[in-house]
C-alpha positions as a printed NumPy array, in Angstrom:
array([[ 47.817,   5.123, -40.176],
       [ 50.196,   5.459, -37.296],
       [ 50.005,   7.842, -34.585],
       [ 52.887,   8.871, -32.098],
       [ 51.835,  10.819, -28.547],
       [ 54.007,  12.663, -26.848],
       [ 54.204,  12.504, -23.261],
       [ 52.748,  15.778, -22.433],
       [ 49.68 ,  14.542, -24.871],
       [ 49.858,  11.554, -23.28 ],
       [ 49.096,  12.587, -19.766],
       [ 46.785,  15.447, -21.153],
       [ 44.455,  12.751, -22.364],
       [ 44.581,  10.958, -19.221],
       [ 43.789,  14.009, -16.753],
       [ 40.995,  15.107, -19.095],
       [ 39.22 ,  11.514, -18.519],
       [ 40.184,  11.663, -14.822],
       [ 38.645,  15.226, -14.126],
       [ 35.254,  14.292, -15.173],
       [ 35.292,  10.69 , -14.457],
       [ 32.451,   8.652, -15.187],
       [ 31.269,  11.655, -17.366],
       [ 32.724,  11.901, -20.708],
       [ 35.43 ,  14.623, -21.538],
       [ 36.292,  16.18 , -24.584],
       [ 38.938,  18.072, -26.471],
       [ 41.073,  19.218, -29.463],
       [ 43.867,  17.743, -30.745],
       [ 47.016,  19.424, -31.587],
       [ 50.284,  18.293, -33.588],
       [ 50.928,  17.665, -37.055],
       [ 51.231,  15.24 , -40.257],
       [ 54.45 ,  14.168, -41.11 ],
       [ 53.498,  12.006, -43.656],
       [ 49.979,  10.917, -45.339],
       [ 49.833,   8.032, -42.889],
       [ 51.72 ,   9.421, -39.742],
       [ 50.455,  11.452, -37.009],
       [ 52.109,  13.28 , -34.546],
       [ 50.173,  14.453, -31.931],
       [ 52.141,  17.192, -29.82 ],
       [ 49.145,  18.248, -27.388],
       [ 45.339,  17.804, -26.097],
       [ 43.637,  20.451, -25.146],
       [ 40.51 ,  19.416, -22.918],
       [ 37.288,  21.505, -23.136],
       [ 36.023,  23.144, -19.839],
       [ 33.13 ,  24.162, -21.409],
       [ 31.264,  20.95 , -22.677],
       [ 28.729,  19.701, -21.37 ],
       [ 29.015,  16.329, -20.542],
       [ 27.208,  13.437, -19.758],
       [ 27.4  ,   9.654, -18.943],
       [ 27.118,   8.537, -22.092],
       [ 28.018,  11.624, -24.545],
       [ 29.358,  15.077, -24.361],
       [ 28.602,  18.207, -26.84 ],
       [ 31.041,  21.371, -27.025],
       [ 30.059,  24.508, -26.265],
       [ 29.434,  26.066, -30.251],
       [ 30.378,  29.892, -29.266],
       [ 33.848,  28.892, -27.141],
       [ 34.595,  26.351, -29.846],
       [ 34.52 ,  28.452, -32.907],
       [ 37.066,  31.214, -30.405],
       [ 39.105,  28.14 , -29.48 ],
       [ 39.271,  26.891, -33.191],
       [ 39.928,  30.351, -34.566],
       [ 42.966,  31.309, -31.756],
       [ 44.281,  27.868, -32.556],
       [ 44.182,  28.553, -36.181],
       [ 47.25 ,  31.132, -35.747],
       [ 49.629,  29.093, -33.746],
       [ 52.536,  28.454, -35.687],
       [ 54.465,  24.893, -36.492],
       [ 51.293,  23.14 , -35.227],
       [ 47.535,  22.581, -36.28 ],
       [ 44.546,  21.073, -35.048],
       [ 44.422,  17.345, -36.144],
       [ 41.299,  16.077, -34.984],
       [ 39.871,  16.005, -31.082],
       [ 39.456,  13.109, -28.654],
       [ 36.756,  11.88 , -25.962],
       [ 36.288,   9.681, -23.362],
       [ 33.943,   6.62 , -22.923],
       [ 33.733,   5.593, -19.175],
       [ 31.946,   2.698, -17.109],
       [ 28.888,   3.704, -15.713],
       [ 26.905,   1.723, -13.263],
       [ 27.721,  -1.935, -13.692],
       [ 29.08 ,  -1.409, -17.136],
       [ 32.444,  -0.943, -18.29 ],
       [ 33.327,   1.848, -20.91 ],
       [ 34.149,   0.223, -24.404],
       [ 36.574,   1.936, -27.267],
       [ 34.096,   1.25 , -29.685],
       [ 32.433,   4.306, -31.888],
       [ 29.074,   5.096, -31.481],
       [ 26.47 ,   6.19 , -34.05 ],
       [ 27.112,   9.652, -33.272],
       [ 30.683,   9.636, -33.32 ],
       [ 30.739,   8.081, -36.832],
       [ 28.424,  10.95 , -38.033],
       [ 30.864,  13.383, -36.307],
       [ 33.858,  12.374, -38.476],
       [ 35.602,  14.332, -40.836],
       [ 38.053,  12.914, -43.687],
       [ 41.663,  13.901, -42.903],
       [ 40.731,  14.517, -38.915],
       [ 42.13 ,  12.097, -35.925],
       [ 39.678,  11.   , -33.381],
       [ 40.999,   9.266, -30.436],
       [ 39.115,   7.703, -27.878],
       [ 40.352,   7.328, -24.487],
       [ 38.394,   4.119, -22.387],
       [ 38.658,   4.973, -18.683],
       [ 37.739,   2.286, -15.892],
       [ 38.101,   1.357, -12.529],
       [ 41.425,  -0.245, -12.007],
       [ 40.632,  -4.207, -10.86 ],
       [ 44.116,  -5.218, -11.123],
       [ 47.661,  -3.277, -12.253],
       [ 48.81 ,  -3.488, -16.073],
       [ 51.831,  -2.276, -16.986],
       [ 51.46 ,  -0.169, -20.193],
       [ 51.831,  -2.19 , -23.515],
       [ 50.366,  -1.995, -27.274],
       [ 47.768,  -4.398, -28.376],
       [ 47.21 ,  -6.312, -31.922],
       [ 44.376,  -3.878, -32.581],
       [ 46.353,  -0.586, -32.544],
       [ 45.467,   0.429, -29.019],
       [ 47.561,   1.335, -25.874],
       [ 46.16 ,   0.734, -22.585],
       [ 47.804,   0.666, -18.892],
       [ 46.903,   1.364, -15.57 ],
       [ 47.555,   4.795, -13.416],
       [ 46.639,   4.923,  -9.853],
       [ 42.651,   3.503,  -9.246],
       [ 42.125,   3.568, -13.168],
       [ 42.775,   1.709, -16.359],
       [ 42.736,   3.572, -19.456],
       [ 42.918,   1.973, -23.136],
       [ 43.844,   4.796, -25.808],
       [ 42.557,   4.084, -29.518],
       [ 42.425,   6.433, -32.4  ],
       [ 40.476,   6.723, -35.538],
       [ 40.195,   7.806, -39.141],
       [ 38.519,   7.712, -42.248],
       [ 39.985,   6.01 , -45.149],
       [ 39.493,   7.162, -48.755],
       [ 36.352,   5.539, -48.848],
       [ 34.63 ,   6.979, -45.639],
       [ 34.725,   3.86 , -43.516],
       [ 36.076,   4.24 , -40.021],
       [ 39.408,   2.452, -39.275],
       [ 41.848,   2.174, -36.004],
       [ 45.07 ,   3.864, -36.059],
       [ 48.209,   2.459, -34.656],
       [ 49.29 ,   4.334, -31.603],
       [ 52.719,   4.409, -30.219],
       [ 53.879,   5.79 , -27.243],
       [ 57.21 ,   5.518, -26.378],
       [ 56.693,   7.548, -22.938],
       [ 54.273,   5.308, -22.172],
       [ 55.811,   2.051, -22.965],
       [ 59.115,   3.779, -20.922],
       [ 56.466,   4.96 , -18.038],
       [ 55.498,   1.406, -17.463],
       [ 59.623,   0.536, -17.389],
       [ 60.373,   3.22 , -14.826],
       [ 57.66 ,   2.243, -12.466],
       [ 58.475,  -1.435, -12.487],
       [ 62.304,  -0.939, -12.072],
       [ 61.328,   1.657,  -9.275],
       [ 59.413,  -0.919,  -7.359],
       [ 61.92 ,  -3.296,  -7.484],
       [ 64.436,  -0.859,  -6.376],
       [ 62.312,  -0.113,  -3.481],
       [ 62.096,  -3.431,  -2.622],
       [ 65.129,  -4.3  ,  -2.42 ],
       [ 66.109,  -1.217,  -0.34 ],
       [ 64.035,  -2.65 ,   2.077],
       [ 65.298,  -5.699,   1.854],
       [ 68.768,  -4.538,   2.653],
       [ 67.601,  -2.322,   5.216],
       [ 65.904,  -4.854,   7.317],
       [ 68.762,  -7.336,   6.426],
       [ 71.014,  -4.726,   7.767],
       [ 68.999,  -4.476,  11.223],
       [ 69.016,  -7.96 ,  11.871],
       [ 73.02 ,  -8.268,  12.248]])
């Protein structure tokens, strides 16, 4: 299974995790299935009314029903699953493993994203990993994004995440730092003449 994440969805996932950092966020994934083994994630909509804790999050039932009814009428997009975050708390780092409750809540045919958000220890460019996840840093935070689904035997499996925007974002960020350093180096050498 592969998941392609748009730039809009990428930023929405990160911002949702940071808005309530140290507590879990929750939201819906909007997009479509282009092929039985391919999800296209266009948008991520955060639940503002979710009951957030450090180690869990619960959606508001009434608000959830309203949102799902409304979103069912959107042309060209549908709800393809949901997302939530796992964050560090106290001395513990957030990890991307599915909890027992995550497994219980999974439905066949849906996509489930976990955004792991921790304090940044060092800068890291955005990169893909062999386990199918995507990670990198922005500002003071380190993120790892993973996607999950149920296979034909109802076993939880990890999808391969692809987000060309995130990988390009890292390249642009690195290029900008190089240009800034060379511009300041040129100014310094000109002022010395």
